[in-house]
N, C-alpha and C positions, 0 to 999 in steps of 0.2 A: 374549566377552559381546556381546550385541546391544542396541542402543539405538534406540528409535523417536522421531522428532522430528516435532512438529506445531506449528502456529502460527495465530494470527489467526482464531479462531472468530467473533469479533464477535457474540457472543450478544446478541440483542435488536435486531439490525439490521432495518430495514424495519418498525418499529412502525407499525401503522395501514395497512399495505399488504398485498397478497397474498403478499409474500415473507417475512412475519414468521416463519413456521415454518421457513423454509429454513435459517437459521443453526443452529438446534437439530438439525434433521435431519442436516445435513452434519457437525456436530461429533460427534454420536453415531455416525454412520457411520465417521468418521475414528478415533475411539477404539476402536470395535469391530474395525476393520481392524487397528489397531496391536496390540490384545490378541491377535488371532488369530495373530499372528506370534510369540507367546510371547517378548516382549522381557524383558531383565533390568531395564530401567527405561524410562520414558517421559518425554520432555522437552517442555515447552510453552513457546513463546517469545513470550508476551505477547499483548495485545489479545484475551484470552479473552472479554471483554465489549466491547460497542460503546460503552457509556457509563460514565463514572467512577462514577456512582451508579445502578446498575440498579434498575428498579422491581420490585414484588413478583411480577408475572407472569413477568418474565425470570428472577428468582431461582428460582421454582417450576420452570420448564422447565430451568434450568441444573442443578439438583440431580438431575433425572432423566437428564440427559446424562451426568453423572459417576457415576451409580449403578453401572454395570458395573465400575468400578474396585474398588469395595468387594467385588465378587463374585469377584475373582481371588485367587490365592495367590502370595505372593512368597517368595523365599529369600535376600534381601539384607539387610545391615545398613547403616544410614545414620548419618553424623554430619555436622553442619553446623558450619562454621568461619567465624566472623565477628569481626573486630577482635581476633584472637588467642585467642578463647574457643571451646571445643569444646562441642557439645551432641549427645548421642545421641538419635536420633529413632526410636521404635518404629514398625515398619511390618510388617503381616501380609499386605498385598496387594502387587501390583506397584508399586514406588515411582514416583510422579509428581513430577517436580521442575519448578518453573515460575518464570519471572520475570514481572513485570507489564509491560504495554506503555504507550505514550503515552496510549491511551484510558482507562486505569485510573489514570493518575498523579494523585496528590493530594499536598498539602503534608505535611511531616514530622509534623505533629501529628494527622493523620487516618489511619485504617485504609483501605486500598484493597480492592477487591472480591476480589483474589487472596488477600489475607491472610484474608479471611472464608472462602474455600474451604479454606485451611489449618486454620482453627479447626474446620471440619467434618470434618477428617481425610481430605480428598480428595487433598492434595498437600503438598509442601514448597516454601515460597516463598523465593526468593533475591533479595537486592539487595546488590551489592558483597559477596558472600559465596560460599563454596564448600561443596558437598555431596560427601562422599566415600562412594561406594556400593561395598560389598565383598561378594564371594561366592566362597567357596572359594579364598581367597588372591589372587583377581584384584580389581583396584581401578579404578574410574572416578572421576575428580575432575571434577565439573561446577562450573564457575565462572560465576556469573550476575551480570550488571549489568542491572537493570531499566531500562525506558525513562525518560529524563529529557528536559527541554526541549532541543531540538536545539542551540541556541546554546551550551549548557553541556556537551554530551555529551563532546567531546574532553577538556575540562579535567577532568571527572569520571572518565573512563577513565584518564587519566594519574595523577590523585590516588589512585585505587584501586590501579592498577599490579599487576594479578594476575600471579602466578608459578605455573608448572606444578608439580604435586606429583610428587616423585620416586617411581618405581615404579608409577605409575598411568597410564592412558590419560586424557589431559586434553582436555576439551571446554569451550570458552568460548561462552556464550550472550549475545547482545546483542539490543536492540530499538531500532534507530535507522536513520535514513536514511544512506546511504553515497554520497559524492560521485560516484563513477564510475557510479552507476546512475541519476543524475538528469540532466535536460536542460541545466541551467545551474548555476553555482557561486554559492551564497548561504548564508552561515553561519547565517542564520536558519532555513534549510531543512535544511542538513546541515553539520556541522563535522568529521565523521570521514571520512577517505579510507582506502583499502585499505593505503596505506603507513603509516598510524598504528596498525594492528593489532599487538598484541604478538606476539612470536615464541615458539616452543617448544610450541605447542598442536597436538594431533593433528587437531583440527577446530575451526573457528570458525563458528558458526551464527548467523544473524541473521534476526529476524522483521521485521515492520513493512511491508516491501515485499511486494506480494501475488502476485508470480509466483515460480516456483522457478528456481534457477540454481545451478550448481556450477562453481567456478573454482579453479585453482591459483595462489596468490599468493606473494609473498615471505614471508608469514607461514605458508604451508601451505594446506591445504584451506579454502576459504571457501564456505559454503552459504547460499543464500537459501531458507528453508523454504516461503515462500509462504503464502497464506491457504486456508481451506477454503470460502470463499464469495466471490463477486464482489460488490464494493461500488461500485467506481468505473468499471467498464466500460472499462478501459484495453486498448490493442491487444495487449500481451503476454499478457493474461489470455485473450484469444481464441485465441492461438497455442499456449498450453500448458495442459494440463488440470490440475485441482487434484489434489494428491498428498500423501501422507505419505512420509517418508524413513526408511530403516533404515540404521544405521551399524554395521558389523562391526568390533569393536575389534581383532580379530586381523589381518584382511586390510587394514583401513583403507578398505574399499570402501563406497560408498554406493549403495543402489538406491532407485528411486522407484516407489511403488505408487499407481496411479491410484485416486482416490476413486470408489466406485460410486454411481450414481444422481445424479450432479451435473448441474446445468443447463448446457446448451450456450450458448455466446456467439458472436456474429458481429459483426465490426467492419468497417465500410465508410466509407472516406474518399472523398468524391466532390467533384471540382472542376468547377464549371459556368462557362460563358462567356456573359455577357449573357442570363441565364436569367430566365424569368418563372414564375409560380405553376404553370401547367399543365405546363411542361417539368420542373420539379422533382418534382412529384407523379408524373409519368409514369415518370421514372427510378427514383424510390424504389419505386414499385409493382412495376416489373420486377425489381428486386433482391430485394425481400422475398418475392415470389412464388417466385423460384428457391430461396430458403432454405426456405420453407414446403412445397415439393414433397417434402421429407423428412419422416420420422416422428420425433417426439420424445416421450420419456417425460414431460417437463415442458416448459412453454412456454419457447421459447428467448429469450435476451436478444439484442436487436439494437441495435447502436449505429451511428448515422449521424452523421458529421461532414461538414457541408456547407461548402464554401468556393468561391472564385472570384468572379465578378462577376455583378451583376444588370443587367437591361435598364434603359435610361435611364428615370428617373422612378420607379424602384422601390427601396425601402429595405428593410433587414432587417425592420423592424416591419411592412412590408406583406405579408411572406410568413408566412402562418398555416398551421400543419400540425396543428392540434388535431383537425380532422375526419379527417385521414389517420390519425393515431394511434388515434382511436376506432374507425375502420373495421377495424383489425387487432388491436385490444386483446384479443379472445377467443383469438387464436392466437399472439401474441407479446408480449413486454414491450419496448416501444420506448423508446429515448433518442435524441433528435435535437438536435444543436447547430448553430446557424447562425453563420457568420463570413464573410459576404459583403462584398466591396468594391464599393460601388455606383458607378455612373458619376457621380452627383452628388458623391460624396466626392472622386473624382479631379479633377472640374472645380474644386471649391473649393480643392484642393491646388494646382492650376495657377495659380489666381488669387492664392493666397497667395505662391507662388514669384515670380510676376511683380511683386507689390507689394514684394517684398524685394530686388529686383535691386540697389538702391543701398546695401543693408546687406550688405557682403561678409564680415563676420567670423562671429560665433557664429550669427546667424540663418540664414545660408546653409548652414553646417555642419549645423544642425538639420534643414533641409528636405532636404538630400542624404541624411541618415541615415534620415529618414522614408520617402523614395522607395525607398531601398535595401531596406528591410524590408517594404514595403507588401504584397507578395504572400505573405510568409511569417509575418507577425505577426498574432496574434489580439488585435485591439484591445479587443473586447468593449464592455460598457456603461460601463466605467470611463474610456474615452478619448473626449474631445469635441473636435472640430476648432474648435468655438466657443470653448472654453476656451483653446486654443492661440492663436487669433487675438487674443483679449483680452490674453494675456500679451505677445505681440509688440507690440501697439499701445501697451501701457503701458510698454514698454521693459524688461520683466522677462525678459530672454533666458535667464538661467541657469535660471529656473524652467521655461521652455518646453522647454529641452533636457532637463531632468530628467524632465518629463512624457513626452517622446518616448522616452527611454531606458527608462523603466519599462514603457511599452507594448511596446517592441521585445523585451523579455525574455520576454514571454508567448508563447512559441513553441508551436506544435503539437507534440504528442508522437506 
């Protein structure tokens, strides 16, 4: 049997911008590509919608996206098993089995958007449940745990404790962050690691993270399905095209099919040294003109991450790139972030270090840690050297160290 896997449509993303139609176009293209491969079932791994409560325009477009499903013919029988109870589900088209994601998560007393799609007979929704799909004596057992708050995810997975169905090909669906794919360890962001995944499944597939990847782990094959639309402009999304995946239950092989018509993305990380406005704009212009020398079906996404140091007397707020973005707005969709370390910041740090020479314990440790991470930390607007000085002056050294540690965790990806 053949299974198609898709994830993270984020229908409704970009409301009020020129990208609003893109999520629907890409999702429809992904479903049509999956249908063209004549799969026995289609699996959706959450974040079908971008909002937990989609507006009417999003619902209207979403129904049109899923309409091709109703026009297919299926030959499988389905039963859903939850809490020891079995339910036969009639299905005349290619069965679509879905979990909801973290974007669709709602409290237990409320229906989520994926359950609404089930009510409209577009799909079968799973949460801590199993759907057994059968055709001609062959069985696929799809075990689905929908997205839950990250800090509870590992506990919920252990409580559910899914077990493979004997005599079937077993696929486990998740929609959570996984520690090994994140830049730092924080249980509020991810509580599940690859070592926590249950064993005995032919494939474990995970949505939520927007790039695709395939790994062999102690639990077997682990697949990141990726999204069908770029929402955060991360580096990995520039390196890997958007795809759907096909899983052959006989050979256990997975193939990636590139999504047609997708928007191209370019990621540029640029480090300057004692730069001014003119030098920054000159370098940005050179790089974007190289990109725009190519021909694109759709405006490309261009992400610039600017770092390094600014000339003396210039701060982050002095560098304005609004006019630069406007200049190229007809040809590209730009995203520019600035994380410069100004000379004035370094001067104030030196003054702070000098003032603390007689305080050799926690204060000195804090300053050494700050210096160590200065070139690689994205302090952003949440970090204020003024706040740090006030904490030291008032003797609140523990709070000062906590502020520095929090800033040092915000590393660039």
